[in-house]
N, C-alpha and C positions, 0 to 999 in steps of 0.2 A: 479918531481911530487910524492907525496905520494903514497904508495902502497894501503891504504885504507883511504877514508875520515874520519875525527873524527866524531863520533855520539854522541852528548851530552844528557844528561838526564836533565829532570825537572819534579819534581813531580806534578801529576795532567796533564800533557800534553804529547803529542807525537810529536817527532822531525819529521819534513817532508821533509826538504831540506835546503841547504845553497843558499844564495843569494849574489850577488855582490852589490846589491843597497839597501839602506834603506827602499825602498818602496816595496821591495820584488816582483819586477817585473822580474828581469834578474837573472835567475837560475845561479849559479856559475859554469863555466866549469871546471871540475877537469881534464880533459886531457890537459889543457894548463900548462906550467910551473909557478910555484908560485915564482916570483921574488921580493924579498925585503919585506918590510912590507906590510900586506893588511888586511883590515877589512872587514870581512864577516858577514852576517846577518843570523842568524837561524830562521827559520820559525817553528811555534809551532801551534798545534791543540789542543784545549782542549778535555781532555778524555770524557767529558759529550757530546761533539759534535760527536763523533765517533758512527756510527750506524753499529752494527753487526747484521747479519741475521742468524738464526737457525731454526731448525725443531726439531720435534720429531718423533720417527718412532717405530713402532710395528708391529706386524704381519699383521695388517689391510692394511699396504702400500704394502704387497707383496713382490716381489724382487726389490730392490732399485738399481740403478745406481749411486754409490756414487761418481765416478769421475764426471759424469754430475750434481750431487748436488753441488759439489766443484766449478765446472766451472760455475755454475749458480749464484755464489756470497754468498753461505751459507759457514759460517765459524765454525758453531758448530751444535752438534746434541745431544739431550736427548733420550736415548734410552730406550724403556720398559723393563727393565729386568725381571719383573714379575708381578703377580697380585693375589690378593685374590678373590676368587670366590664369586659373590653376593649372590649366593644361598647356596653352600654347606661350604663356608667359608675355603676351603683348598687353601694352596699355590701353585701356578703353575708359571713356567718359561715360558716367551714368546717364543713360537715357533722359531722366527727369530732372538732371541737375539744374538745368536753365529755368524750368517752369518753378521748380521747388524754391530755388533762390529769390526769384521775382516774388512769388507768392509769400514766403516768410518774411522777407525784408519789408514788404508792403503792409503786412500785419503787424509790423512793429517788433517782431521776434529778434532777440540776439542770435547771429548766425555764426557758427564755425563750420569747417569741412574737414573730412576725412577721406583716406585713400585706402581701400581694402588692398593690403600689400600681401604679396606672394615672392617677394625678392628673396632670392637664395644667397645674395653676396653683397657686398658693399657697393660695388658698381651699380647694379640695379636699384639699391635704396637711393643712391643719388640721382640716378634717372627718374625714379618716382617723385623725388622732391623736386627736380627741374620741370617735370611733366606738371604737377600740382601748381608751381608758380606761373607757368605759361598758361594753363587753363583759367587760373583766377584772373588773368589780364588785368593786374592792378586794382581789382576790388578790394575795398577795405572790409575786413572782418571784425565783428564784435568779440569772438571767441578764437581759440588758436587752431591751426591745422594739426589734424592728429593722424597718427599712423595706427591703422587697425591691422595688427598683424598676428594673424591666426591661421591655424591650418583648416584647410578646406574640408568639408565633410558632406557625406550623404547617407543614406539609410544604412549603407554597409560599413560605414566607419570613415576614417581618414584617407584622403586620396590627394592627388597632384603633386605637383614638381616641388612645392615646398615640404611636403611629407616625404616624398622620395628622395630628397637632397639629405635628410637625415642629420641635419646641421647639430654641432655641439652647442653648448651654452655660450661658449665665447663667440662663436659664430653669430648666433642669434643676437647677441648684444652687441656685435659690430654693426650689425644691420640697422 
């Protein structure tokens, strides 16, 4: 009996199990001795067919039970690292970033971060990128840094400095 069953790899697919039959109905029992020559059949699942569930978290979610999140089937999280104020334009760290980062990584979730951007020009976008890098303090992430670039709203509609800047499509793209 082998100590470990072989795990093959195939680009674009995920290996799921070894089967004793060609129709993939009888999972091979590795506890039984392997005697003589035996043909085994690998079952594959296309990566595109795999669904992963994730969430984003910021101070608005309050205290998060990360173990319960993981147990609920979530495999990744994007954490709001910070934001640019939609009125003053100042850069701010999310109040819950540190506790969320610690909890999510301790629970074994894949972590990425985002910044809620209200940049009105390229210089502010560069400032936000530098801010993110400085706040990450060399942490390794499993997922990318994301720019959450959208207009601020309240019950009356759009508002804030980004809305008032009335940027053209080219200016948005430059940011």
